[in-house]
C-alpha positions, 0 to 999 in steps of 0.5 A: 673072515672076522671071528665073532666077538661075544660080550656077556652082560648080567647074571641071573638074579631074582627080581628086587624091589627098590627102596621106595617099593615102587619099582621092581628091578629085573635082571635079564642075562644077555650076550651080544655077539658081533658078526659082520658089523651087526650086533645080535642079542643071544639068549642063554643056552637054557632059556626059551626065546620069548619071540621068534627071531626076525627075518634077516634078508641078506640083500647081497644074496637076494641081488645075486639070485635075481641077477643069476635068473636075469642072466639065465633068461638073457642067455636062454632068450638068445639075447647073447650068444655066450657067457663071454658075450654076456660078461662083456656086456655086463662089464664083469668077469666071466668066471664070476658070472659063471659062479653067480649063474650057478645060483639058478640051480639052487633048490626052490626051498633054498631060494625061498629061504633066501627071499624070506630071510630064513638062511642060517647064520653064517651062510653068505654069498661067498659060501653060496658061490662055492661049488655045491651039489646039483641034487636038491636034497644034498644042497638043503642038507649042506646049506640049511642044516641047523647048528 
């Protein structure tokens, strides 16, 4: 896993007027953080954000959640006799299918957060595929904790 790279640009300064008096120069301190190939602008710790962060829908997690529910429907609908048969039909590893199927046990709050792009930073499919508690309150404390 790659460590996030943080680049800090600018310093807090008072607004300045240009030589001709027609332009005001405003300095805005920002930091740019690169995580997983994406660049993210982060406001200073003591500054209030001027707009809410846009939703970041992780399509990989959404696809996995959709597949999990589709596969569960196939198993419950008796289209396949076992997880092994389903894995053969889908041409995927049986263990992976089992890990993805576990996503159907996520609390409705977490599933909604996935679909609306409201997952906390750093929560990705790899973390969701690891074993997690079946109790919804414990899941939410584990996955939706705000850092």
